[in-house]
DRENDO-1510 file (C-alpha; in Angstrom, 1 decimal, always signed):
<recs>
REC; n; res; u; v; w
REC; 1; UNK; -44.5; -31.3; -17.8 .
REC; 2; UNK; -44.8; -34.1; -15.2 .
REC; 3; UNK; -44.5; -33.0; -11.6 .
REC; 4; UNK; -42.1; -35.3; -9.9 .
REC; 5; UNK; -39.9; -35.2; -6.8 .
REC; 6; UNK; -36.9; -34.8; -9.1 .
REC; 7; UNK; -38.4; -31.7; -10.8 .
REC; 8; UNK; -39.3; -30.2; -7.4 .
REC; 9; UNK; -35.7; -31.0; -6.3 .
REC; 10; UNK; -34.4; -28.9; -9.2 .
REC; 11; UNK; -36.5; -26.0; -8.2 .
REC; 12; UNK; -35.4; -26.3; -4.6 .
REC; 13; UNK; -31.7; -26.5; -5.6 .
REC; 14; UNK; -32.0; -23.4; -7.9 .
REC; 15; UNK; -33.9; -21.4; -5.3 .
REC; 16; UNK; -31.4; -22.3; -2.6 .
REC; 17; UNK; -28.6; -20.8; -4.8 .
REC; 18; UNK; -30.7; -17.7; -5.7 .
REC; 19; UNK; -31.4; -17.0; -2.0 .
REC; 20; UNK; -27.7; -16.6; -1.4 .
REC; 21; UNK; -28.0; -13.4; -3.3 .
REC; 22; UNK; -24.4; -13.5; -4.5 .
REC; 23; UNK; -25.4; -13.4; -8.2 .
REC; 24; UNK; -28.5; -12.0; -10.0 .
REC; 25; UNK; -31.3; -14.5; -10.0 .
REC; 26; UNK; -31.5; -14.8; -13.8 .
REC; 27; UNK; -27.8; -15.5; -14.0 .
REC; 28; UNK; -28.2; -18.2; -11.4 .
REC; 29; UNK; -31.0; -19.7; -13.3 .
REC; 30; UNK; -29.1; -19.6; -16.6 .
REC; 31; UNK; -26.2; -21.4; -15.1 .
REC; 32; UNK; -28.4; -24.0; -13.5 .
REC; 33; UNK; -30.1; -24.8; -16.8 .
REC; 34; UNK; -26.8; -25.0; -18.6 .
REC; 35; UNK; -25.6; -27.6; -16.1 .
REC; 36; UNK; -28.9; -29.6; -16.2 .
REC; 37; UNK; -29.6; -29.9; -19.8 .
REC; 38; UNK; -31.9; -32.8; -19.1 .
REC; 39; UNK; -34.6; -30.3; -18.2 .
REC; 40; UNK; -37.0; -29.7; -21.0 .
REC; 41; UNK; -38.7; -26.4; -21.9 .
REC; 42; UNK; -41.8; -27.0; -19.7 .
REC; 43; UNK; -39.6; -28.2; -16.8 .
REC; 44; UNK; -37.4; -25.1; -17.1 .
REC; 45; UNK; -40.6; -23.0; -17.1 .
REC; 46; UNK; -41.8; -24.6; -13.9 .
REC; 47; UNK; -38.5; -24.0; -12.1 .
REC; 48; UNK; -38.2; -20.4; -13.2 .
REC; 49; UNK; -41.8; -19.4; -12.5 .
REC; 50; UNK; -41.9; -21.1; -9.1 .
REC; 51; UNK; -38.5; -19.7; -8.0 .
REC; 52; UNK; -39.4; -16.2; -9.1 .
REC; 53; UNK; -42.8; -16.4; -7.3 .
REC; 54; UNK; -40.8; -17.1; -4.1 .
REC; 55; UNK; -38.5; -14.1; -4.8 .
REC; 56; UNK; -41.4; -11.8; -5.4 .
REC; 57; UNK; -43.4; -12.9; -2.3 .
REC; 58; UNK; -40.5; -13.9; +0.0 .
REC; 59; UNK; -41.6; -12.0; +3.1 .
REC; 60; UNK; -45.3; -13.0; +3.1 .
REC; 61; UNK; -44.4; -16.6; +2.2 .
REC; 62; UNK; -41.9; -16.6; +5.1 .
REC; 63; UNK; -44.7; -15.4; +7.4 .
REC; 64; UNK; -46.9; -18.2; +6.1 .
REC; 65; UNK; -44.2; -20.9; +6.6 .
REC; 66; UNK; -44.2; -20.3; +10.4 .
REC; 67; UNK; -41.1; -21.2; +12.4 .
REC; 68; UNK; -39.5; -23.3; +9.7 .
REC; 69; UNK; -38.7; -21.1; +6.7 .
REC; 70; UNK; -36.8; -23.2; +4.2 .
REC; 71; UNK; -36.6; -23.2; +0.4 .
REC; 72; UNK; -38.7; -26.4; +0.3 .
REC; 73; UNK; -41.5; -24.8; +2.4 .
REC; 74; UNK; -41.4; -21.6; +0.5 .
REC; 75; UNK; -41.8; -23.5; -2.8 .
REC; 76; UNK; -44.7; -25.5; -1.4 .
REC; 77; UNK; -46.4; -22.4; +0.0 .
REC; 78; UNK; -45.9; -20.6; -3.4 .
REC; 79; UNK; -47.5; -23.5; -5.3 .
REC; 80; UNK; -50.4; -24.0; -2.8 .
REC; 81; UNK; -51.1; -20.4; -1.7 .
REC; 82; UNK; -50.2; -18.4; -4.8 .
REC; 83; UNK; -50.4; -20.6; -7.8 .
REC; 84; UNK; -53.5; -22.5; -6.7 .
REC; 85; UNK; -52.2; -26.1; -6.7 .
REC; 86; UNK; -54.1; -28.5; -4.5 .
REC; 87; UNK; -52.9; -31.2; -2.2 .
REC; 88; UNK; -53.5; -33.9; -4.7 .
REC; 89; UNK; -51.3; -32.2; -7.2 .
REC; 90; UNK; -48.6; -31.7; -4.6 .
REC; 91; UNK; -48.8; -35.3; -3.4 .
REC; 92; UNK; -45.6; -36.5; -5.2 .
REC; 93; UNK; -43.5; -34.3; -2.9 .
REC; 94; UNK; -45.7; -34.0; +0.2 .
REC; 95; UNK; -44.5; -35.1; +3.7 .
REC; 96; UNK; -47.0; -36.4; +6.2 .
REC; 97; UNK; -46.8; -33.1; +8.2 .
REC; 98; UNK; -47.2; -30.8; +5.3 .
REC; 99; UNK; -51.0; -30.8; +5.0 .
REC; 100; UNK; -51.5; -29.2; +8.3 .
REC; 101; UNK; -49.1; -26.2; +8.0 .
REC; 102; UNK; -50.1; -25.6; +4.3 .
REC; 103; UNK; -53.8; -25.4; +5.4 .
REC; 104; UNK; -52.8; -22.9; +8.0 .
REC; 105; UNK; -50.7; -21.0; +5.6 .
REC; 106; UNK; -53.5; -20.6; +3.1 .
REC; 107; UNK; -55.9; -19.5; +5.8 .
REC; 108; UNK; -53.6; -16.8; +7.0 .
REC; 109; UNK; -55.0; -13.4; +6.1 .
REC; 110; UNK; -52.0; -11.4; +7.2 .
REC; 111; UNK; -53.9; -8.9; +9.5 .
REC; 112; UNK; -51.0; -9.0; +12.0 .
REC; 113; UNK; -48.3; -8.5; +9.4 .
REC; 114; UNK; -46.5; -5.2; +9.1 .
REC; 115; UNK; -47.2; -3.1; +5.9 .
REC; 116; UNK; -43.8; -4.0; +4.6 .
REC; 117; UNK; -44.5; -7.8; +4.9 .
REC; 118; UNK; -47.9; -7.4; +3.3 .
REC; 119; UNK; -46.2; -5.6; +0.4 .
REC; 120; UNK; -43.3; -8.1; +0.3 .
REC; 121; UNK; -40.7; -5.4; +0.6 .
REC; 122; UNK; -37.7; -5.1; +2.9 .
REC; 123; UNK; -38.4; -2.6; +5.8 .
REC; 124; UNK; -35.9; +0.0; +4.5 .
REC; 125; UNK; -37.4; +0.0; +1.0 .
REC; 126; UNK; -40.9; +0.3; +2.3 .
REC; 127; UNK; -39.8; +3.3; +4.5 .
REC; 128; UNK; -38.2; +5.0; +1.5 .
REC; 129; UNK; -41.4; +4.6; -0.6 .
REC; 130; UNK; -43.7; +5.6; +2.3 .
REC; 131; UNK; -43.6; +9.2; +1.0 .
REC; 132; UNK; -46.0; +8.1; -1.7 .
REC; 133; UNK; -48.6; +7.2; +0.9 .
REC; 134; UNK; -49.7; +3.8; +2.2 .
REC; 135; UNK; -52.3; +3.1; -0.4 .
REC; 136; UNK; -50.0; +4.1; -3.3 .
REC; 137; UNK; -47.2; +1.9; -2.0 .
REC; 138; UNK; -49.6; -1.0; -1.6 .
REC; 139; UNK; -50.8; -0.6; -5.2 .
REC; 140; UNK; -47.2; -0.1; -6.5 .
REC; 141; UNK; -46.0; -3.2; -4.6 .
REC; 142; UNK; -48.9; -5.3; -6.0 .
REC; 143; UNK; -47.9; -4.3; -9.5 .
REC; 144; UNK; -44.2; -5.0; -8.8 .
REC; 145; UNK; -45.1; -8.5; -7.6 .
REC; 146; UNK; -46.7; -9.4; -10.9 .
REC; 147; UNK; -44.6; -10.6; -13.9 .
REC; 148; UNK; -43.9; -8.0; -16.5 .
REC; 149; UNK; -45.4; -8.3; -20.0 .
REC; 150; UNK; -43.1; -8.7; -23.0 .
REC; 151; UNK; -42.8; -5.4; -24.9 .
REC; 152; UNK; -41.3; -5.0; -28.4 .
REC; 153; UNK; -40.1; -1.8; -30.2 .
REC; 154; UNK; -40.5; -1.5; -33.9 .
REC; 155; UNK; -37.5; -0.3; -35.8 .
REC; 156; UNK; -38.9; +2.6; -37.9 .
REC; 157; UNK; -35.9; +2.2; -40.3 .
REC; 158; UNK; -37.3; -1.1; -41.3 .
REC; 159; UNK; -41.0; -1.5; -40.5 .
REC; 160; UNK; -44.3; +0.2; -39.6 .
REC; 161; UNK; -46.0; -0.8; -36.4 .
REC; 162; UNK; -49.3; -1.7; -38.2 .
REC; 163; UNK; -47.4; -4.0; -40.5 .
REC; 164; UNK; -45.6; -5.7; -37.7 .
REC; 165; UNK; -48.9; -6.2; -35.8 .
REC; 166; UNK; -50.4; -7.8; -38.9 .
REC; 167; UNK; -47.4; -10.1; -39.3 .
REC; 168; UNK; -47.5; -11.2; -35.7 .
REC; 169; UNK; -51.3; -11.9; -35.9 .
REC; 170; UNK; -50.7; -13.9; -39.1 .
REC; 171; UNK; -48.2; -16.0; -37.2 .
REC; 172; UNK; -50.6; -16.6; -34.3 .
REC; 173; UNK; -48.9; -14.2; -31.9 .
REC; 174; UNK; -51.4; -12.1; -30.0 .
REC; 175; UNK; -50.2; -8.5; -29.6 .
REC; 176; UNK; -51.5; -5.0; -29.4 .
REC; 177; UNK; -50.1; -1.5; -29.8 .
REC; 178; UNK; -48.8; +0.0; -26.6 .
REC; 179; UNK; -50.7; +2.9; -25.1 .
REC; 180; UNK; -47.8; +5.3; -24.7 .
REC; 181; UNK; -44.9; +4.6; -27.0 .
REC; 182; UNK; -45.7; +5.1; -30.7 .
REC; 183; UNK; -43.3; +2.4; -31.6 .
REC; 184; UNK; -44.3; -0.1; -28.9 .
REC; 185; UNK; -46.0; -3.5; -29.1 .
REC; 186; UNK; -47.2; -5.6; -26.1 .
REC; 187; UNK; -47.5; -9.3; -26.5 .
REC; 188; UNK; -50.2; -11.3; -24.6 .
REC; 189; UNK; -47.7; -14.1; -23.9 .
REC; 190; UNK; -43.9; -14.6; -24.1 .
REC; 191; UNK; -43.1; -16.6; -27.2 .
REC; 192; UNK; -39.6; -17.3; -28.2 .
REC; 193; UNK; -38.7; -14.6; -30.8 .
REC; 194; UNK; -35.0; -15.0; -31.4 .
REC; 195; UNK; -35.6; -16.9; -34.6 .
REC; 196; UNK; -38.6; -15.0; -35.8 .
REC; 197; UNK; -38.0; -13.3; -39.2 .
REC; 198; UNK; -39.0; -9.8; -37.8 .
REC; 199; UNK; -36.3; -10.2; -35.1 .
REC; 200; UNK; -33.7; -11.7; -37.3 .
REC; 201; UNK; -34.0; -8.8; -39.9 .
REC; 202; UNK; -34.0; -6.1; -37.2 .
REC; 203; UNK; -37.6; -5.0; -37.6 .
REC; 204; UNK; -38.2; -5.5; -33.9 .
REC; 205; UNK; -36.3; -5.4; -30.6 .
REC; 206; UNK; -37.3; -6.4; -27.1 .
REC; 207; UNK; -37.6; -3.2; -25.0 .
REC; 208; UNK; -40.0; -2.1; -22.2 .
REC; 209; UNK; -42.4; +0.6; -23.2 .
REC; 210; UNK; -41.1; +2.9; -20.5 .
REC; 211; UNK; -37.5; +2.6; -21.8 .
REC; 212; UNK; -38.8; +3.5; -25.2 .
REC; 213; UNK; -40.1; +6.8; -23.9 .
REC; 214; UNK; -36.6; +7.9; -22.9 .
REC; 215; UNK; -35.7; +8.2; -26.6 .
REC; 216; UNK; -38.6; +10.6; -27.2 .
REC; 217; UNK; -37.4; +12.8; -24.4 .
REC; 218; UNK; -33.9; +13.0; -26.0 .
REC; 219; UNK; -35.8; +13.6; -29.3 .
REC; 220; UNK; -32.6; +13.7; -31.5 .
REC; 221; UNK; -32.9; +15.3; -34.9 .
REC; 222; UNK; -31.3; +14.3; -38.1 .
REC; 223; UNK; -27.7; +15.3; -38.5 .
REC; 224; UNK; -27.1; +16.0; -34.8 .
REC; 225; UNK; -24.3; +14.8; -32.6 .
REC; 226; UNK; -25.7; +12.7; -29.8 .
REC; 227; UNK; -24.3; +10.5; -27.0 .
REC; 228; UNK; -25.7; +7.6; -25.1 .
REC; 229; UNK; -23.4; +8.0; -22.1 .
REC; 230; UNK; -24.1; +4.7; -20.4 .
REC; 231; UNK; -25.1; +2.7; -23.4 .
REC; 232; UNK; -25.0; -0.8; -21.9 .
REC; 233; UNK; -26.2; -3.4; -24.5 .
REC; 234; UNK; -27.6; -0.5; -26.6 .
REC; 235; UNK; -31.4; -0.8; -26.6 .
REC; 236; UNK; -31.8; +3.0; -26.3 .
REC; 237; UNK; -28.9; +3.6; -28.5 .
REC; 238; UNK; -30.6; +1.8; -31.4 .
REC; 239; UNK; -33.8; +3.8; -30.8 .
REC; 240; UNK; -31.9; +7.1; -30.9 .
REC; 241; UNK; -30.1; +6.1; -34.1 .
REC; 242; UNK; -33.5; +5.2; -35.7 .
REC; 243; UNK; -35.0; +8.5; -34.6 .
REC; 244; UNK; -32.0; +10.2; -36.3 .
REC; 245; UNK; -32.7; +8.2; -39.4 .
REC; 246; UNK; -29.1; +7.0; -39.3 .
REC; 247; UNK; -27.8; +10.5; -39.9 .
REC; 248; UNK; -25.4; +12.6; -37.8 .
REC; 249; UNK; -23.1; +10.9; -35.3 .
REC; 250; UNK; -24.2; +8.8; -32.3 .
REC; 251; UNK; -21.7; +7.7; -29.7 .
REC; 252; UNK; -22.4; +4.7; -27.5 .
REC; 253; UNK; -20.2; +5.1; -24.5 .
REC; 254; UNK; -19.8; +2.4; -21.8 .
REC; 255; UNK; -17.2; +1.2; -19.4 .
REC; 256; UNK; -17.9; -2.5; -20.1 .
REC; 257; UNK; -16.4; -4.1; -23.2 .
REC; 258; UNK; -18.8; -7.1; -22.8 .
REC; 259; UNK; -21.9; -4.9; -22.9 .
REC; 260; UNK; -20.7; -3.1; -26.0 .
REC; 261; UNK; -19.9; -6.4; -27.6 .
REC; 262; UNK; -23.5; -7.4; -27.0 .
REC; 263; UNK; -24.5; -4.3; -29.0 .
REC; 264; UNK; -22.7; -5.3; -32.1 .
REC; 265; UNK; -25.1; -8.0; -33.4 .
REC; 266; UNK; -28.1; -5.8; -32.6 .
REC; 267; UNK; -26.5; -3.0; -34.4 .
REC; 268; UNK; -25.8; -5.2; -37.4 .
REC; 269; UNK; -29.5; -6.1; -37.6 .
REC; 270; UNK; -30.7; -2.5; -37.1 .
REC; 271; UNK; -29.5; -1.1; -40.4 .
REC; 272; UNK; -27.9; +1.9; -38.7 .
REC; 273; UNK; -24.6; +3.3; -39.9 .
REC; 274; UNK; -24.3; +6.4; -37.6 .
REC; 275; UNK; -23.6; +4.5; -34.3 .
REC; 276; UNK; -20.0; +4.6; -32.9 .
REC; 277; UNK; -19.6; +2.3; -29.9 .
REC; 278; UNK; -16.7; +3.4; -27.7 .
REC; 279; UNK; -15.4; +1.9; -24.5 .
REC; 280; UNK; -14.3; +4.4; -21.8 .
REC; 281; UNK; -12.4; +3.8; -18.6 .
REC; 282; UNK; -14.8; +5.9; -16.5 .
REC; 283; UNK; -16.8; +9.1; -16.7 .
REC; 284; UNK; -13.4; +10.9; -16.4 .
REC; 285; UNK; -11.8; +9.2; -19.5 .
REC; 286; UNK; -9.5; +11.6; -21.3 .
REC; 287; UNK; -11.2; +10.7; -24.6 .
REC; 288; UNK; -14.3; +12.7; -23.3 .
REC; 289; UNK; -12.3; +15.9; -22.8 .
REC; 290; UNK; -11.8; +16.3; -26.5 .
REC; 291; UNK; -15.5; +16.1; -27.0 .
REC; 292; UNK; -16.5; +18.7; -24.4 .
REC; 293; UNK; -19.2; +21.1; -25.6 .
REC; 294; UNK; -19.8; +19.4; -28.9 .
REC; 295; UNK; -23.0; +17.4; -28.4 .
REC; 296; UNK; -26.6; +18.5; -29.2 .
REC; 297; UNK; -28.1; +15.7; -27.0 .
REC; 298; UNK; -26.7; +13.5; -24.3 .
REC; 299; UNK; -28.6; +10.7; -22.6 .
REC; 300; UNK; -27.5; +9.5; -19.2 .
REC; 301; UNK; -29.3; +6.3; -18.3 .
REC; 302; UNK; -27.3; +6.1; -15.0 .
REC; 303; UNK; -26.3; +2.9; -13.2 .
REC; 304; UNK; -28.9; +2.5; -10.4 .
REC; 305; UNK; -30.5; +0.2; -8.0 .
REC; 306; UNK; -32.9; -1.2; -10.7 .
REC; 307; UNK; -35.8; -1.1; -8.2 .
REC; 308; UNK; -38.2; +0.0; -10.9 .
REC; 309; UNK; -37.6; -3.4; -12.7 .
REC; 310; UNK; -38.7; -5.6; -9.8 .
REC; 311; UNK; -41.4; -7.2; -12.0 .
REC; 312; UNK; -38.4; -8.7; -14.0 .
REC; 313; UNK; -35.8; -8.8; -11.3 .
REC; 314; UNK; -37.5; -9.5; -8.0 .
REC; 315; UNK; -34.2; -10.4; -6.3 .
REC; 316; UNK; -33.0; -6.8; -6.5 .
REC; 317; UNK; -35.2; -5.8; -3.5 .
REC; 318; UNK; -33.4; -8.3; -1.4 .
REC; 319; UNK; -29.9; -7.7; -2.9 .
REC; 320; UNK; -29.9; -3.9; -2.6 .
REC; 321; UNK; -29.3; -2.1; +0.7 .
REC; 322; UNK; -29.3; +1.5; +1.9 .
REC; 323; UNK; -25.5; +1.3; +1.8 .
REC; 324; UNK; -25.4; +0.1; -1.9 .
REC; 325; UNK; -27.9; +2.9; -2.8 .
REC; 326; UNK; -25.7; +5.5; -1.1 .
REC; 327; UNK; -22.7; +4.3; -3.2 .
REC; 328; UNK; -24.7; +4.5; -6.3 .
REC; 329; UNK; -25.8; +8.1; -5.4 .
REC; 330; UNK; -22.2; +9.2; -5.5 .
REC; 331; UNK; -21.6; +7.5; -8.8 .
REC; 332; UNK; -24.8; +9.0; -10.3 .
REC; 333; UNK; -23.8; +12.5; -9.4 .
REC; 334; UNK; -20.3; +12.1; -10.8 .
REC; 335; UNK; -21.6; +10.6; -14.1 .
REC; 336; UNK; -24.2; +13.3; -14.6 .
REC; 337; UNK; -21.6; +16.1; -13.9 .
REC; 338; UNK; -19.2; +14.5; -16.4 .
REC; 339; UNK; -21.8; +14.0; -19.1 .
REC; 340; UNK; -23.0; +17.6; -18.8 .
REC; 341; UNK; -19.6; +18.8; -20.0 .
REC; 342; UNK; -20.3; +17.2; -23.4 .
REC; 343; UNK; -23.4; +19.3; -23.9 .
REC; 344; UNK; -23.1; +22.4; -26.2 .
REC; 345; UNK; -25.0; +25.7; -25.4 .
REC; 346; UNK; -28.6; +25.2; -26.3 .
REC; 347; UNK; -28.2; +21.4; -26.0 .
REC; 348; UNK; -30.2; +18.9; -24.1 .
REC; 349; UNK; -29.2; +16.5; -21.3 .
REC; 350; UNK; -31.5; +13.7; -20.1 .
REC; 351; UNK; -30.9; +12.0; -16.8 .
REC; 352; UNK; -32.7; +8.7; -16.3 .
REC; 353; UNK; -32.8; +5.7; -14.0 .
REC; 354; UNK; -35.0; +2.6; -13.6 .
REC; 355; UNK; -35.2; +3.4; -9.9 .
REC; 356; UNK; -38.2; +4.3; -7.7 .
REC; 357; UNK; -36.1; +6.2; -5.1 .
REC; 358; UNK; -36.0; +9.9; -4.6 .
REC; 359; UNK; -32.4; +9.6; -3.6 .
REC; 360; UNK; -31.4; +8.3; -7.0 .
REC; 361; UNK; -33.8; +10.6; -9.0 .
REC; 362; UNK; -35.0; +14.0; -7.8 .
REC; 363; UNK; -32.2; +14.4; -5.3 .
REC; 364; UNK; -29.5; +13.8; -7.9 .
REC; 365; UNK; -31.1; +16.3; -10.3 .
REC; 366; UNK; -31.6; +18.9; -7.6 .
REC; 367; UNK; -27.9; +18.6; -6.5 .
REC; 368; UNK; -26.8; +18.9; -10.2 .
REC; 369; UNK; -28.9; +22.0; -10.9 .
REC; 370; UNK; -27.7; +23.7; -7.7 .
REC; 371; UNK; -24.1; +23.2; -8.9 .
REC; 372; UNK; -24.7; +23.9; -12.6 .
REC; 373; UNK; -26.8; +27.1; -13.0 .
REC; 374; UNK; -26.3; +27.1; -16.8 .
REC; 375; UNK; -28.8; +24.1; -16.9 .
REC; 376; UNK; -32.5; +24.4; -16.4 .
REC; 377; UNK; -35.2; +21.8; -16.1 .
REC; 378; UNK; -37.7; +21.3; -18.9 .
REC; 379; UNK; -41.2; +19.9; -18.5 .
REC; 380; UNK; -40.8; +16.3; -19.6 .
REC; 381; UNK; -44.4; +15.3; -19.8 .
REC; 382; UNK; -45.2; +18.4; -21.9 .
REC; 383; UNK; -42.3; +17.5; -24.2 .
REC; 384; UNK; -43.8; +14.1; -24.8 .
REC; 385; UNK; -47.3; +15.6; -25.2 .
REC; 386; UNK; -46.0; +17.7; -28.1 .
REC; 387; UNK; -45.0; +14.5; -29.8 .
REC; 388; UNK; -48.4; +13.0; -29.4 .
REC; 389; UNK; -47.6; +11.0; -26.3 .
REC; 390; UNK; -50.2; +11.8; -23.7 .
REC; 391; UNK; -49.1; +10.8; -20.2 .
REC; 392; UNK; -50.6; +11.3; -16.8 .
REC; 393; UNK; -47.6; +12.4; -14.7 .
REC; 394; UNK; -47.3; +15.2; -12.1 .
REC; 395; UNK; -44.3; +17.5; -12.0 .
REC; 396; UNK; -41.6; +18.5; -14.5 .
REC; 397; UNK; -39.9; +15.1; -14.5 .
REC; 398; UNK; -41.2; +11.9; -16.0 .
REC; 399; UNK; -42.0; +9.4; -13.4 .
REC; 400; UNK; -43.4; +6.1; -14.7 .
REC; 401; UNK; -44.9; +3.6; -12.3 .
REC; 402; UNK; -46.1; +0.1; -13.2 .
REC; 403; UNK; -49.4; +0.4; -11.4 .
REC; 404; UNK; -50.2; +3.6; -13.1 .
REC; 405; UNK; -48.6; +3.3; -16.5 .
REC; 406; UNK; -48.1; -0.4; -17.1 .
REC; 407; UNK; -44.4; +0.0; -17.6 .
REC; 408; UNK; -41.3; -0.6; -15.5 .
REC; 409; UNK; -40.6; +2.1; -13.0 .
REC; 410; UNK; -38.6; +4.9; -14.7 .
REC; 411; UNK; -37.5; +8.4; -13.8 .
REC; 412; UNK; -36.3; +11.0; -16.3 .
REC; 413; UNK; -35.4; +14.6; -16.1 .
REC; 414; UNK; -34.8; +16.8; -19.1 .
REC; 415; UNK; -32.2; +19.5; -18.6 .
REC; 416; UNK; -31.2; +22.1; -21.2 .
REC; 417; UNK; -28.0; +24.2; -21.2 .
REC; 418; UNK; -28.7; +27.9; -21.6 .
REC; 419; UNK; -25.1; +29.2; -22.2 .
</recs>
């Protein structure tokens, strides 16, 4: 990659569009690259990494930029203060006045900044997380401000983890077994895998280690009737199907036809024959009434703020608001209540989000249990421990945090129907 004014201009244009916060940052970037095909692989990498660095550290970078907070200044500050570039390397795009404010920006220690600015969080989100304690929030924010690693999940229908690790090593791809998920592999870097034979034949899928653990909380057995109530593109659906050894019946419900369409090629690679994707209009779709009380296990990976995925989607902390979270809370409660109707006596219901907020997690579960006395909470960490997954997690629910567990932020509660 050659650093030129034109390349910097591409980063500035892409960032300017991202900072409008109308569309997700990764969608903005994908669209930008499709319309600027002249950018090579290394050029695209520079644009993506630098823009995402700004999104992660937007508040502290803004504080370093002084009175003039522009996309250009934010990019320069990110390169100079965060990524360690020097003035000589930045020379192709420097203005005469830049050296002075950049030196001051790098010297800024942030003693006068508020805790939220130091953590690069919006004030409302910092206040919501403050229940964890100032030191814990600072550690959490630092982890969220680092890029996530690339995790894979081995498909046990097609491969063993040891064999996959050996194949990756033979191909020069550095990787290691994940600490928690018995099917997980973490890569040292982020190679392109879409054409790798292990991906093409369905032996591996890309899936965060924390997301993989949700399947072990559902813990479906062979021959059971199981539902993934908010299946999305089906990463967890495929795991559930594999744990069932392609027996029984596994429904993948979702309201979005496009998401279910994205599941089809993954399903074809997986070797599973027990998965039945089905589009529903909403959680109140009449199709669901015919299935009431018939399921052994139901997973509700509810639509949420996504704030546990800020390592991958840093724009979410600037796009979400207290009002948008409140709207999600109503939807989450409605979806959980509807999904519960599918569960048979003695069956299991798992409620999960990739959120860090009590309002989307413990509060939703508490409200559900108060209204549904036939369900009781089960100790989720103990359930994992019985499967050989030792995890340090306080309380009955599973709460994964990137600074403690090295995963995305996840919450999951295991609820069982007594009668």
